[in-house]
C-alpha positions as CSV (number, residue, x, y, z in Angstrom):
1,M,0.0,-0.1,0.0
2,A,1.3,3.8,-0.9
3,P,1.5,6.0,1.9
4,S,-1.4,8.4,0.5
5,T,-3.7,5.4,0.4
6,P,-7.0,6.4,2.4
7,N,-7.5,4.4,5.4
8,L,-3.8,3.2,5.8
9,A,-4.1,4.2,9.6
10,G,-7.2,1.9,9.9
11,F,-5.8,-1.0,8.0
12,C,-2.5,-0.8,10.1
13,A,-4.4,-0.6,13.4
14,A,-6.5,-3.9,12.2
15,T,-3.5,-6.0,10.9
16,W,-0.8,-4.7,13.6
17,P,-1.7,-7.7,16.4
18,V,-1.6,-10.4,13.5
19,F,1.9,-9.2,12.8
20,T,3.0,-8.6,16.3
21,P,5.6,-11.0,17.4
22,P,4.3,-12.8,20.6
23,L,7.1,-11.6,22.8
24,T,5.7,-8.0,23.0
25,R,3.5,-9.3,25.9
26,G,5.5,-7.9,28.4
27,K,6.0,-9.3,32.1
28,Y,5.3,-13.0,32.5
29,K,4.0,-14.2,35.5
30,T,5.5,-17.7,35.7
31,R,8.7,-18.8,33.7
32,E,6.5,-21.7,32.1
33,E,4.6,-18.7,30.1
34,A,7.5,-17.1,29.0
35,R,9.1,-20.3,27.8
36,R,6.1,-21.1,26.0
37,D,6.1,-17.6,24.1
38,V,9.7,-18.2,23.2
39,F,8.7,-21.7,21.7
40,D,5.9,-20.4,19.9
41,Y,8.1,-17.8,18.5
42,I,10.9,-19.8,17.3
43,E,8.2,-22.5,15.6
44,F,5.5,-20.3,14.4
45,F,6.6,-16.6,14.0
46,Y,10.1,-17.2,12.6
47,N,9.2,-19.7,10.4
48,P,12.4,-21.7,9.9
49,Q,11.4,-22.8,6.6
50,R,11.1,-19.3,4.7
51,K,13.9,-18.6,2.2
52,H,16.1,-15.7,2.7
53,V,17.6,-13.5,0.3
54,R,20.7,-12.5,2.4
55,N,22.2,-16.2,2.9
56,G,21.4,-17.2,-0.7
57,M,17.7,-17.8,-0.9
58,L,18.4,-21.1,1.7
59,S,16.1,-21.5,4.5
60,P,17.6,-21.0,8.3
61,I,17.7,-24.9,8.6
62,A,19.4,-25.4,5.3
63,F,21.7,-22.6,6.1
64,E,22.6,-23.9,9.5
65,Q,23.5,-27.3,8.1
66,L,25.6,-25.8,5.1
67,Q,27.7,-24.0,7.7
68,K,28.0,-27.0,9.9
69,L,29.1,-28.5,6.9
70,K,31.9,-25.8,5.9
71,L,33.0,-26.3,9.4
72,Q,33.7,-30.0,9.3
73,G,35.2,-29.6,6.0
74,V,33.2,-31.5,4.0
């Protein structure tokens, strides 16, 4: 959307909770709540399958495996 699009503020306000990382809730009552949110972030929000331009269009998992192979000298 272009910045001059009408209702941009409304669109952003409506979609912000969808794109907000789960780790922005603030303080946690228990360590288990914090652990659960970190796990959810890593498994669902971070998306380890998504390809990234900066690492040669590899997923984070594939990039990590490639780096391990390079360190082993394979």
